[in-house]
Residue, then its C-alpha position, 0 to 999 in steps of 0.5 A: m090329818s094325822a102326823n103319820a098321813l102328813l108325813l107320808a104326803v110331804g115326805p116323798v115331795f121333799l126327798g124327790v126334790i132334794f135328789n132332783w137337785g143332787l142329780l142335777g149337780a152330777f149332770l152339770v159336771q158331765i155337761y162340763i166334761y162333755a163341753v171340754w172333750y167333745h163339743q167340737t168333735d161330735r156330730s150336731v145331732v149328738r150335741c143337739i141331744v145333749y144341750t136339749l137335755l140340759c135345757i129341759e133339766g134346768l126347766q124341770t129343776g125349777l118346776a120341781t123346786h116350785t112344787g117343793w116350795e109351794i107344799l113345803a114352805f108357802n102352804w105349810g100347815d095348810p092340809t088343802v094344799l094336798q088336795n089341790i097340788p101346785w100346777s108345776s107338779a103336773t109337769t113332772p111326768i110330763l117332762c120325765g117322759i119326754v127326757s127318758m124317751i129322748v135318752q131311749l131313742y138315742f140308745c135305740w139308735r146305737i143299737w140300730l147302728l151296732g146291730a147292722n149284721e144282727v137281725i134280732a138286734r135291729v128287731i129289738g131296737v124297733v121294739c124299744t123305739s116303740l116302747a119309748i114313744v108309747q111311754c112318752i105318750a102315756a106320761i104326757t097323757y098322765g099329766a094333761k089328765f091331771i091338769s084337766l081335773d083342776l090339779n085335784a088329788s082325786f085324780f090319783e084315785t081314778t081307774e083311768s089314771k091308774v091304767i095310764a100310769i101303768i102303761w107309762l111305767v111298764c113301757t119304760a121298764v121294759c124298754d130299759v131292760l130290753i136296751t141293756a139286754s140288746l147291747v150286751y147281746i151285740f158286744t157278746a156276739a162281736k166278742s165271739r167273732s173277734l181276735a182274743h186281744t180284743g176280748s178285755l175291751l169288749n168285756r169292759l164295754i159289756i160291763q159298762t153297758v150293764q152298769s149304766g143300763i141297769i141303773t135306769a132299769i132298776f129305778s123304773i122297776l121300783h117306780l112301777v112296783i111302789f105305784l102298784v103296792y101303794p096306789g093312791t099315795l105319793l110314795d112313788v114321787p121321788f122315783v119320778y124326780i130321780l128318773s128325770k135326772l138319771y137318764p140324762n146322767v147315763l147318757l152323759a156318762n156314756l158319751n164321756n167314757r170315751n175320754r182320752l187318758n194321757i200320761r207320760g209314755t205310750v198311749v194305746s187307743e182302743g176304739i169302736s167306730i160306728p157308722g154315723d157315730a163313734y164310741t171310744l175307750r182308751s187305756i194306757i200301757p207303759s212307754g218303750t214300745g215299738p213304733s206307731s201302729r194301727i191294727g184293723l181287727f174286723p171289718s165294719n160293713g155296716g156293723i162294728e169296726m174295731t182298731i187298736s192304735t199305738h202312738k209313742t209320745s214324749d213330754r218336754d218342758v216349754g221353752l227347752p230345745y227338743t231332743n229325740 
């Protein structure tokens, strides 16, 4: 095996493991923030999703490390390791498919709740749910077929593997794009019906949705393109490792963006209440405003309810008498 061929074989595995560990660190920071702010207040189903992802990601990182160790350390210099790939590598597409399905189904749930009054949004939610389940089944099938062929690298050259992989990657990419587009559509439609004062809040929601959704969509599309352009190689491997960590990071980033900012002065809470869930953004305005107030902007008859609450707060040192 030439030096270039060896580099193309082991390089993607090395990069994938490195990025996987790096994104795990970011994910653990997100988990810490979530545990501090929302563990006590979130619904049990949301907490279950978060901590299930934590367990899966810990397992996936351990298995990815085993793959990297076997190829890059324990069997270094043995070219046969690239023909009989470590067993742990077969779990990578399986766990990636499961993680992406969990996150995609969560956002489909949000689409269903937010789009209660939008038929198009609900139809897209159903389509995205179907795509998420199909891509997960395809990913599990891909890994299972690889195991059934005794982890031989010749599996990647078969037509069956390519068809399964294309179904997996296409469904993943289309699902990510549709989720992002449908959430933007819902918030844009709500903006057209709301008061002018809420425009900045909805703009921030739209921007955040695009920023978070476009990350997984871009990497899913790149994964598909690399797989199609360079078939039978391992050049797409880093994208599998990266995506398995990007999805939970995006989910936790969305959950943690409800974080409340508190500084000396008046705090204004701008929030969206969703039946069965809550999504909140908060901003700060200078102190010195009037008394506390709460303004309902439009009702939540199965859809979105937006409120603006103003609370006047003051800070004092512990142990000193309070004076109004």
